[in-house]
C-alpha positions as CSV (number, residue, x, y, z in Angstrom):
1,M,51.1,-167.4,-114.6
2,K,53.8,-164.9,-115.8
3,A,56.3,-166.3,-118.3
4,S,59.6,-165.0,-119.5
5,T,61.9,-166.3,-122.2
6,F,65.7,-166.1,-122.3
7,V,67.1,-164.1,-125.2
8,Y,70.5,-163.0,-126.5
9,P,71.0,-159.5,-127.9
10,W,72.2,-161.0,-131.2
11,D,68.8,-162.7,-131.6
12,V,67.2,-159.3,-131.8
13,N,69.7,-156.8,-133.1
14,G,69.6,-156.7,-136.9
15,D,66.3,-158.6,-137.0
16,P,63.4,-156.1,-137.0
17,E,60.8,-158.9,-136.7
18,A,62.3,-160.5,-133.6
19,P,60.6,-158.3,-130.9
20,A,57.1,-158.9,-132.3
21,R,57.8,-162.6,-132.8
22,I,58.9,-163.0,-129.2
23,A,56.0,-161.0,-127.8
24,A,53.6,-163.2,-129.9
25,L,54.7,-166.2,-127.9
26,G,52.6,-165.0,-125.0
27,V,55.4,-164.1,-122.6
28,A,55.2,-160.9,-120.6
29,Q,58.9,-160.6,-120.0
30,V,62.3,-161.3,-121.6
31,T,65.4,-162.2,-119.7
32,L,68.1,-160.6,-121.9
33,A,71.8,-161.4,-121.6
34,A,73.9,-158.5,-120.3
35,A,77.0,-160.5,-119.2
36,Y,77.5,-164.0,-120.7
37,H,80.0,-166.7,-121.1
38,S,81.6,-168.0,-124.3
39,T,79.2,-169.9,-126.6
40,R,78.4,-170.9,-130.1
41,A,74.7,-170.2,-130.8
42,L,72.3,-170.9,-133.6
43,T,70.1,-168.1,-134.9
44,P,67.6,-169.9,-137.1
45,R,65.5,-166.9,-138.2
46,H,68.0,-164.0,-138.3
47,P,68.2,-162.3,-141.7
48,R,72.0,-161.7,-141.5
49,H,73.5,-164.8,-139.9
50,R,72.8,-168.4,-138.7
51,I,75.7,-169.0,-136.3
52,V,77.0,-166.6,-133.7
53,T,80.3,-167.4,-132.0
54,A,80.9,-165.6,-128.8
55,E,84.6,-166.3,-128.3
56,H,84.9,-165.4,-124.6
57,A,82.9,-164.3,-121.6
58,A,82.0,-160.7,-122.0
59,V,79.7,-157.9,-121.0
60,L,77.3,-157.0,-123.8
61,Y,77.3,-153.2,-123.1
62,P,80.2,-150.7,-122.6
63,A,81.8,-151.3,-119.2
64,G,81.8,-148.4,-116.8
65,D,84.6,-146.3,-115.2
66,R,84.6,-148.3,-112.0
67,W,87.0,-150.8,-113.7
68,E,89.7,-148.3,-114.6
69,G,93.0,-149.7,-113.5
70,R,91.5,-152.8,-111.9
71,E,92.2,-156.5,-112.4
72,P,90.2,-158.6,-112.9
73,R,87.8,-156.6,-115.0
74,P,85.1,-157.6,-117.4
75,Y,86.0,-158.1,-121.1
76,P,84.2,-156.3,-123.9
77,A,82.4,-158.4,-126.5
78,G,83.8,-158.6,-130.0
79,D,81.8,-158.4,-133.2
80,W,79.2,-160.8,-131.9
81,A,77.8,-158.0,-129.6
82,P,79.4,-154.7,-130.5
83,G,78.7,-151.4,-128.7
84,D,75.7,-151.4,-126.4
85,A,74.2,-154.5,-127.8
86,F,72.2,-155.1,-124.7
87,G,70.8,-151.5,-124.8
88,E,69.8,-151.8,-128.4
89,A,68.0,-155.1,-128.0
90,A,66.4,-154.0,-124.7
91,A,64.9,-150.9,-126.4
92,A,63.5,-152.9,-129.3
93,L,62.0,-155.5,-127.0
94,A,60.4,-152.9,-124.7
95,G,59.0,-151.3,-127.8
96,A,57.1,-154.5,-128.4
97,G,55.5,-154.3,-125.0
98,L,57.9,-156.7,-123.2
99,E,59.3,-156.2,-119.7
100,V,63.1,-156.5,-119.9
101,H,65.1,-158.1,-117.1
102,T,68.9,-158.6,-117.3
103,W,70.5,-162.1,-117.4
104,V,73.9,-161.9,-115.7
105,V,76.4,-164.8,-115.7
106,L,78.9,-164.4,-112.9
107,A,81.3,-167.1,-111.6
108,H,81.8,-168.8,-115.0
109,N,84.5,-167.3,-117.2
110,S,87.1,-169.3,-119.1
111,R,89.0,-166.3,-120.4
112,L,89.4,-164.9,-116.8
113,G,90.9,-168.3,-115.8
114,A,93.2,-168.4,-118.8
115,E,94.6,-164.9,-118.4
116,H,94.6,-164.9,-114.6
117,P,95.1,-168.6,-113.6
118,G,95.4,-167.7,-109.9
119,T,91.7,-166.9,-109.9
120,S,90.6,-170.4,-110.7
121,V,89.3,-173.3,-108.6
122,V,92.1,-175.8,-108.0
123,N,91.1,-179.4,-107.3
124,A,92.8,-181.9,-104.9
125,Y,95.2,-183.0,-107.6
126,G,96.4,-179.5,-108.4
127,D,94.4,-179.1,-111.6
128,R,92.9,-175.7,-112.3
129,Y,89.4,-175.2,-113.6
130,P,89.8,-172.0,-115.8
131,W,86.0,-171.8,-116.3
132,A,85.4,-171.6,-112.6
133,P,86.6,-168.5,-110.6
134,C,87.1,-169.4,-107.0
135,I,84.5,-167.4,-105.0
136,A,86.5,-167.5,-101.8
137,Q,89.2,-165.2,-103.1
138,P,88.8,-161.6,-102.0
139,A,89.7,-160.0,-105.3
140,T,87.3,-162.3,-107.2
141,R,84.5,-161.7,-104.8
142,A,85.0,-157.9,-105.3
143,Y,85.0,-158.4,-109.0
144,L,81.8,-160.5,-109.0
145,T,80.0,-158.2,-106.7
146,D,80.7,-155.1,-108.8
147,L,80.0,-157.0,-112.0
148,A,76.6,-158.1,-110.6
149,A,75.7,-154.5,-109.8
150,E,76.8,-153.0,-113.1
151,A,75.5,-155.7,-115.5
152,A,72.2,-156.2,-113.6
153,V,71.1,-152.5,-113.5
154,R,71.1,-151.5,-117.1
155,P,68.9,-148.7,-118.5
156,G,65.4,-149.9,-119.1
157,A,65.7,-153.1,-117.0
158,R,63.1,-153.8,-114.3
159,G,64.9,-156.7,-112.7
160,T,67.7,-159.2,-113.0
161,E,68.4,-162.9,-112.8
162,L,71.9,-163.7,-111.5
163,E,73.3,-167.0,-112.8
164,S,76.4,-168.8,-111.4
165,L,76.5,-166.8,-108.2
166,G,78.1,-169.6,-106.2
167,W,80.5,-172.5,-106.6
168,Y,81.3,-174.0,-110.0
169,G,82.8,-177.5,-110.3
170,L,83.8,-180.0,-112.9
171,Q,80.5,-180.1,-114.6
172,H,81.2,-177.8,-117.6
173,L,80.9,-178.7,-121.2
174,H,84.1,-177.8,-123.0
175,A,85.3,-177.9,-126.6
176,H,85.2,-181.6,-127.7
177,D,84.6,-182.6,-124.1
178,K,86.1,-185.9,-123.1
179,T,85.4,-186.1,-119.3
180,G,82.5,-188.6,-119.4
181,G,84.5,-191.8,-119.4
182,V,84.2,-192.4,-115.7
183,G,81.0,-192.0,-113.8
184,L,81.5,-189.8,-110.8
185,G,78.1,-189.6,-109.3
186,E,77.2,-186.9,-106.8
187,A,79.9,-187.8,-104.4
188,G,82.6,-187.8,-106.9
189,Q,81.4,-184.5,-108.4
190,Y,81.5,-183.0,-104.9
191,L,85.0,-184.2,-104.2
192,M,86.2,-182.9,-107.6
193,A,84.6,-179.5,-106.9
194,L,86.5,-179.0,-103.6
195,C,89.0,-176.1,-104.1
196,F,92.5,-176.0,-102.8
197,C,93.6,-172.5,-104.0
198,P,95.5,-170.5,-101.3
199,S,92.2,-168.8,-100.2
200,C,90.4,-172.1,-99.7
201,R,93.4,-173.7,-98.0
202,E,93.3,-170.8,-95.5
203,G,89.5,-171.2,-95.2
204,Y,89.8,-174.9,-94.4
205,G,92.4,-173.9,-91.7
206,R,90.0,-171.5,-90.1
207,H,87.5,-174.4,-89.9
208,G,90.1,-176.6,-88.1
209,L,91.2,-178.7,-91.1
210,D,94.7,-179.3,-92.4
211,P,94.4,-178.6,-96.1
212,D,97.2,-181.0,-97.1
213,E,95.6,-183.8,-95.1
214,L,92.2,-183.0,-96.6
215,A,93.6,-183.1,-100.1
216,T,95.1,-186.5,-99.4
217,A,91.8,-187.7,-98.0
218,V,90.0,-186.5,-101.1
219,R,92.4,-188.3,-103.4
220,A,92.1,-191.5,-101.4
221,A,88.3,-191.3,-101.5
222,L,88.4,-190.9,-105.3
223,E,90.7,-193.8,-106.0
224,P,88.0,-196.4,-106.2
225,V,86.1,-194.2,-108.6
226,W,89.1,-194.1,-111.0
227,Q,89.4,-197.9,-110.7
228,G,85.9,-198.3,-112.0
229,A,83.8,-198.6,-108.9
230,A,80.1,-197.8,-109.4
231,P,79.6,-194.1,-108.7
232,S,77.8,-193.2,-105.5
233,D,74.3,-191.9,-106.2
234,G,73.3,-191.6,-102.6
235,G,73.4,-187.8,-102.4
236,W,74.9,-186.5,-99.2
237,P,75.2,-189.9,-97.4
238,G,77.3,-191.1,-100.3
239,I,79.6,-188.1,-99.9
240,E,79.9,-188.8,-96.1
241,K,80.7,-192.4,-96.9
242,L,83.5,-191.6,-99.3
243,L,85.1,-188.7,-97.4
244,G,84.0,-189.4,-93.9
245,E,81.3,-187.6,-92.0
246,S,83.5,-185.1,-90.2
247,L,85.4,-184.0,-93.2
248,A,82.3,-183.9,-95.3
249,H,80.4,-181.7,-92.9
250,T,83.3,-179.3,-92.3
251,T,84.0,-178.7,-96.0
252,R,80.3,-178.2,-96.6
253,A,80.1,-175.7,-93.8
254,Y,83.0,-173.7,-95.2
255,R,81.6,-173.7,-98.8
256,D,78.1,-172.9,-97.7
257,D,79.2,-169.9,-95.7
258,T,81.5,-168.7,-98.6
259,A,78.6,-168.9,-101.1
260,R,76.0,-167.3,-98.7
261,T,78.1,-164.3,-97.9
262,L,78.9,-163.7,-101.6
263,Q,75.3,-163.9,-102.5
264,E,74.4,-161.5,-99.7
265,Q,77.1,-159.0,-100.9
266,A,76.1,-159.2,-104.6
267,V,72.4,-158.8,-104.0
268,A,73.1,-155.9,-101.7
269,A,75.3,-154.3,-104.3
270,V,72.6,-154.7,-107.0
271,R,70.0,-153.2,-104.7
272,D,72.2,-150.2,-103.9
273,A,72.6,-149.5,-107.6
274,A,69.0,-150.2,-108.6
275,P,65.8,-148.1,-108.5
276,D,63.0,-148.9,-106.1
277,G,61.0,-152.0,-107.2
278,F,63.9,-153.6,-109.1
279,Q,63.5,-157.4,-108.8
280,V,66.5,-159.6,-108.0
281,L,66.3,-163.3,-108.6
282,L,69.0,-166.0,-108.4
283,H,69.4,-169.1,-110.5
284,A,69.5,-171.7,-107.8
285,D,69.4,-175.4,-106.8
286,P,67.8,-176.3,-103.4
287,V,70.7,-178.6,-102.4
288,S,73.5,-176.4,-101.1
289,Y,76.4,-178.7,-102.0
290,H,75.5,-178.7,-105.7
291,V,77.6,-176.6,-108.0
292,G,77.3,-175.1,-111.5
293,A,75.2,-172.5,-113.3
294,N,72.4,-173.1,-110.8
295,P,74.5,-173.3,-107.6
296,G,73.2,-174.9,-104.5
297,V,71.7,-172.6,-101.9
298,D,69.8,-172.9,-98.6
299,P,66.2,-172.1,-99.6
300,A,65.3,-170.3,-96.4
301,H,68.4,-168.1,-96.5
302,I,68.2,-167.2,-100.2
303,L,64.6,-166.2,-100.0
304,S,65.5,-163.9,-97.1
305,V,68.1,-162.2,-99.3
306,A,66.7,-162.1,-102.9
307,D,63.2,-161.6,-104.3
308,G,63.1,-165.2,-105.5
309,V,64.8,-167.9,-107.5
310,V,64.9,-169.4,-110.9
311,V,64.9,-173.2,-110.4
312,P,65.9,-175.8,-113.1
313,C,63.1,-178.2,-113.7
314,A,64.3,-180.2,-116.7
315,G,64.6,-183.3,-114.5
316,G,61.3,-182.7,-112.8
317,T,59.5,-180.2,-110.7
318,G,60.5,-181.6,-107.3
319,T,63.3,-179.0,-107.1
320,L,60.6,-176.3,-106.5
321,T,59.2,-177.8,-103.3
322,P,62.0,-176.8,-100.9
323,F,61.5,-173.2,-102.0
324,A,57.7,-173.3,-101.9
325,R,57.8,-174.7,-98.4
326,Q,59.4,-171.5,-97.1
327,D,56.1,-169.7,-97.5
328,R,57.7,-166.3,-98.2
329,A,55.0,-163.9,-99.1
330,G,55.6,-162.4,-102.5
331,A,58.6,-164.6,-103.3
332,V,59.1,-165.5,-107.0
333,I,59.6,-169.2,-107.6
334,A,60.2,-169.4,-111.3
335,A,60.2,-172.9,-112.9
336,H,62.9,-173.1,-115.6
337,F,62.0,-175.3,-118.5
338,P,64.1,-175.9,-121.7
339,V,61.8,-175.7,-124.8
340,V,64.4,-176.3,-127.5
341,A,63.7,-179.9,-128.6
342,G,67.0,-180.3,-130.3
343,M,68.8,-179.6,-127.0
344,G,66.7,-181.9,-124.9
345,G,63.8,-179.6,-124.2
346,S,60.1,-180.6,-124.4
347,P,58.0,-177.8,-125.8
348,G,55.2,-180.2,-126.6
349,T,54.6,-181.0,-122.9
350,L,55.0,-177.4,-121.7
351,A,51.4,-177.0,-120.7
352,A,51.4,-180.1,-118.6
353,D,54.8,-179.2,-117.1
354,A,53.7,-175.7,-116.2
355,A,50.5,-177.1,-114.5
356,E,52.6,-179.5,-112.5
357,A,55.1,-176.7,-111.6
358,R,52.2,-174.6,-110.3
359,R,51.1,-177.5,-108.1
360,Q,54.6,-177.7,-106.7
361,G,54.6,-174.0,-105.8
362,A,55.9,-172.2,-108.9
363,T,54.6,-168.7,-109.4
364,E,56.3,-168.0,-112.8
365,L,57.9,-169.7,-115.8
366,R,61.2,-169.3,-117.5
367,L,61.7,-170.7,-120.9
368,Y,65.0,-171.5,-122.5
369,H,65.3,-170.2,-125.2
370,A,63.4,-168.1,-127.8
371,G,66.4,-167.4,-130.0
372,L,67.6,-171.0,-130.2
373,A,64.3,-172.7,-130.7
374,S,62.9,-173.8,-134.1
375,D,59.7,-172.5,-135.5
376,G,58.0,-175.7,-134.5
377,D,59.2,-175.3,-130.9
378,L,58.0,-171.7,-130.8
379,G,54.6,-172.8,-132.1
380,A,54.3,-175.3,-129.3
381,V,55.3,-172.7,-126.8
382,R,52.6,-170.3,-128.2
383,S,49.9,-173.0,-127.9
384,A,51.0,-173.9,-124.3
385,L,51.1,-170.3,-123.0
386,A,47.7,-169.5,-124.7
387,G,46.1,-172.2,-122.5
388,L,47.6,-171.0,-119.2
């Protein structure tokens, strides 16, 4: 069962022992960040630093000429990943016998929202989500499509994994986050993710909805939540109950179509730029109205577009089943497990988790994250992979 671990360039560059240490885990592949959001990361074994602060979303290589004179455009990294940080790390990892795939974060960019606020998702109250570019906007879609193609197809890469290629909502950890005081449940999260930027208002109109009336309905549906009513945990039926069946289905149809067409365009752009045999995977959730880094998709559709999916399994392996049921020959269904104990991962149960994932239809593993894990976590990973 092929396994890959996620890695940042700063985990490798400046640490000559890192490639061999990662290869010794028993993974065949690394998924190396080429375009990534802002973060503060621990580097527990690096000889030069222990903390890396990536101040904003950036590409970790020199951006190409295609961006000349364009807005929005990708931001270069600062001193946390100077020059062609991706290329340097990729060459070192390949030298250790590891297959390198790119890790590309797309519709998640707080700096873009701060400098170009018109690109952001706008909720029913008029609040902007600067971390969440609205994927309905034509200029944003063009930016994301071109970024996917450029960041995915880096020299030496044999495939890519596209993260956040879909809708993003309220679920986003922020500096000193204070948004957990009211439980929203799935229904509340869906309502708070509905966008009312000019492009989405026009989109609702094309689907027969009055956007002002829809926003009023969303605010009315959320009022009991703000008053302390127990959050709905009934999935889609809970959303229908709060918003009404007709409005719920129409908004979902609009959002599903918007995400599907962007995913088709981005994957096509990557394929056009890539050599033959280049693998394209999407980070995905099998429930199409879910939002975030693993945006919701229709399993049958996405497996007809991409070579496979990377599926979050921290909460259990049931998320794999809807993809496995599609019975797509050769499709990659990669079970994504966190293995950093201090961040809620469970490296000690990886062998059992991997076995259960295989029973649920997983064909590969993705492990988060070789650079962030302690020596003890990495030892547990080595032991688990040795037994697979």
